[in-house]
N, C-alpha and C positions, 0 to 999 in steps of 0.2 A: 266331695263325699262319694265313697265307693257305692256302686249300684249293688242291687241284690245279687245279680249274676256274678259280679266280681267276688262278693263274699262267699258265695257257694263254691266258686272255682278255688278260692284260697283255702276254704275248709277241706275240699277234696284233695288238694295237693298235700296239705298237712296230714291228712289221714293216710294218703298213699305213701308218703315218706315214712310214716310210722309203721305202716303195714309191711314196708320193705325190710324193716329191721327184725321182724319176727322170724322169717326163714333164715335170714342172715345169722341170727343168734343160734338157731338150731344147727347151721352149718359149722359155726365155730365150735359147738359142743361135740357134734358126732363125726366131724370130718377135719377138725383142726384148721378150718379155713380162716384166713388166707396164709397162715404160716406154712401149710403143707406145700404150697406152690414153690417154695424154695428147695423142696426135696427132689430127688431123682424121679424120673418118670415112672420107673418100676415101683417105687414106694407109693406114689400117688395112685397109680392104677390098682395096685393091690389093696390099698385102703378103700378105693372107690368100689371095687368089686366086693369087698367085705361088708360094705354098707348096705347092700341089698336095695330092695324097693323103697325103703324108707328114705335112703339118701337120694335116690333118683327123684322121688316125689318132692323132697325138700328143695332140690335144685330146680325142679319144674315150678314150684311155688315162688321161688326166688326170682325166676325169669318173668313169670306172669305178673307179679306185683310191680315190677319195674316198667312194664309196658305203658300203663296209663301216664307215667311221668315223661315219656318221650315227646309228646306234642309240646309240652312246655319248653323243652330244650331245643326243639327243632323249629319253632315258630320264630320268624325274623322279627326283630323289634320294630315298632311303628316308626315311620319316618319322622324326622325332627320337624318341629313347627318352625315356620319361617320367622326369622327375627325382624323386628322393624327396621326401617332404613336408618342409618346413622345420622345423627344431627351434627352438622358442621359448625353450628354456632353463628351462621350467617342469617341476618334478617333482611328480607326483601321488602322494599317499600312500594 
């Protein structure tokens, strides 16, 4: 049975993942992200400079909402539990 801490962490991870999609959606609308990355650099930079401060703040929000998800990806998994010794089927008398 999961502890209360695990439930809280799980809820926060779900909220963080959903929150990440809000600025991502804005980037797809105002900057045509990620399709614009297939364009020439001059096209990307022109579109970026035309976006103004709204685009910069959207990128900033996109970066900030992803930061809380990093510890989950960088934490090593727990070590495996030792398995019991194999039974050989021999009975000692």
